[in-house]
N, C-alpha and C positions, 0 to 999 in steps of 0.2 A: 461494149455491145457490138455485135456483128452487124453488117448492113441489113436493113429490114427488107424482106421479101414481100413483093406485092401478092397477097392471096385474096381470094373471095372471103366474105365473112364466114361461111361455112368451112372452108378449108383452114382459116385462121383459128376458128374455134377448136377444130379437130387438132391442129398443131399445139395449141395451148393445153388441150386435155392430155395429149401425149407427154408433153413436158411435165405437166403436173403429175401424172401417173408415174412417171419415172422418179421424180424427186420424192413424192410420198411414199414410194416404195423403198428408196434409198435412205431416208432420214425419218426420224420422229416427226409427228406433225408440227410440234412447237418449234422445230428447228428449220422449217422450210418457210422463209419470208416471201412475200409476194414479189419483192424486188428481185429475189433470185430467179424466181419463174419468168419474169419478164426479161431479165438479161440472158438467161439460156435460151429463151425463145427468139431473141433478138428483136424485141419490141419495146416500146415505151410503157411505163407503168399506166400511163393514161389509156392506152390501148388495151392493155391487159384488163383494167377495171372496167372498161366498156363492155367487154364480154363476161367478166365475173367480178361483181361489185365487192367481193371479200374473199378471203382465203377459205372460209367456211363453204361459199358458194362454189368455188372451184373443187374443193375435195368432194362436196356432195355430187357434183356432176361427173367427176372421176369414179366415185364409187357406183353411182347409177350405171355408168357405162360398163364398169366390170361386172356387176350383177346381171346386166342384159347379156353380156358376153358368156358368162358362166351358165346361164339358162340355155343359151344357144348351143353351147358345147356339150351340155348333158343330155346324153342320148337315151331315152326310155323307149327301146324298141321291143314290141311284144314277141319278136322272133327270137330274142334272147331270153335266158332264164332271169328270174327276178334277181337272184344273187349277181349275175353278171351285170345287170343294169345298175345295181346298187354300188358295185365295185367301180364301175366305169364313172358314175356320178361322183363318188366319193374321191376317185383319183383326180378327176377335173378340178374339184374344189381344193383339195390338198395341195396340188401343184400350184394353184394361184395363192393359197395361204402362205406357202413356203416362200414363193417368189416375191410376195408383197407383204412380208411379215408386218413392216411398220405401218402400212396402210390399214391392214386388218385390225392390228392393236389400236390404232387410232379410232377406228370406227366403233370398236367394242370397250374400249377403255376410256380414252381421252374424251370422246363424244358420245359416251354410252347413254347419256340423257337427252340427246339431241333429237327432237321429233322428226327432223328431215331425214336424218341418217337412219333412225329407227323405222321409219316409213320405207325406205328403200329395202332394208333387211327384211321387214315383214312382207312386203310385196314379193320378194324373191322366195322366201320360204312358203308362202301361200301358193305361188305358182309350181313349186317343186311338189307340194302336197296334192294339188289338183292333177298333176301328171301321174304321180304314183297312184292315186285313186283310179285313174283311167286304165291302168294296166293291171290292176289286181282283181282277182275273181270274186267279187262281191255278190252275195245271194240276194240282198234286198236292201232297202233304204236304212233299216235298222243296222245292218252290218256296216253299211257306208258311214253312217254317223260315228259308230263305234271305232272304226279303222281311222276315220278322219281325225278323231281326238288322239288316238295313239300316235299317228304321224306328226301331228302338231306338237305334241310333247316330245317325240324322238327328234325332231329337227331342232328344237331348242337345245335338247341334250347334246346334239352333235355340234352345234354352235359353241355352246360353254366348254365342252371337252376340247375342241380344237383350239379354242383362244387360249385356254390354260396350258395346252400342249406347246404352242408358240411361245409362250412365256418361260415355260421350263419343260424341256423335252426329257420327260421321265420314261418314255419308251420310244420305239422306232415309229417311223411314218407308217409302215405297213401294219404295225400292231394297232395303231389309232384306227386306221381304215377298218381292220378286221373287227375291232371291237364295236364300231359303229354299226357295220353291216350285220354282225351277229346279234346286237341288241335289237334291231328292229325285226329281224326274221324270227326271233324267239317271241317278241311281243306281238307279232301278228297271227301266229299259228293257232291260239285259242280262239280267234275271232273269224277264221275262214273255214269254209267247208273243205276247201282243198289246201293241201300243204303248199305255201308260197314258194319252197324251195325244196323240193324232195331230195333226200339224201344229205342235205347241207344242214347238219345240226339237229335233226329231228330226234326227238327222244326215242321214237321206235325203230330208229336206224343205228342206234349205238348201244353198247353194253351200258347197264345202270351205273351211274355215277361217273362215266366217262365224260370229259369236258367237250364242249362244242368245238368241232373242227373249224378251221377258218375257211370261208368260201374259196374255190379254185380262182386262180388268176385267169383273166382273160387271155386268148392266144397271143396278142401283142405283148403283154406283160411276160408270158412264158418265154416267148423269143428273147426279149430284152435280158431276162435273168439268165439265159443260157449263153449270151454272148461272151 
């Protein structure tokens, strides 16, 4: 164990969360003992347990922090088209899912029935749904209720699809993203007075029987693709 650094309680907690996040991302949940967390943080097990009484408590705190960061990084800007906003939000989440595959699988598989972890996920999905409702052109409360139900189901669909994809990558990351974006655009069109993404897969904008086109990449993704 490396010499212990003197830190404030808040700084120590942040350090332990950082170590925990790295280990849960690198290894399956069952392969991360608290002794390893303490050793890599350079603290005693007693000090670690003072901040987090169990591995479950540490993982829950790590996952809550990740959910909060994902919400902060998901930009829903009315100045952008809905398709651009959805692509940006999916990219943020997929970047996290790929970099933290083991943690995501732990939350959705190993701890799938855990009420604390499920509450964290539900809170994030509810916040995302509220943000999407705020930027959509809704005519009245009836439309809002209908769209809210569709978004709730769509967010669950995205979660299940992405977890399955992390388990077995049957398609590319970009295909997963475009399937998710295309699904919600298609589902919302019948419920809105205005097309939520004109020109992006609308039936009146393409020949009969033609497949839905993928939404365009945001400018930063286009630049990356051209490098």
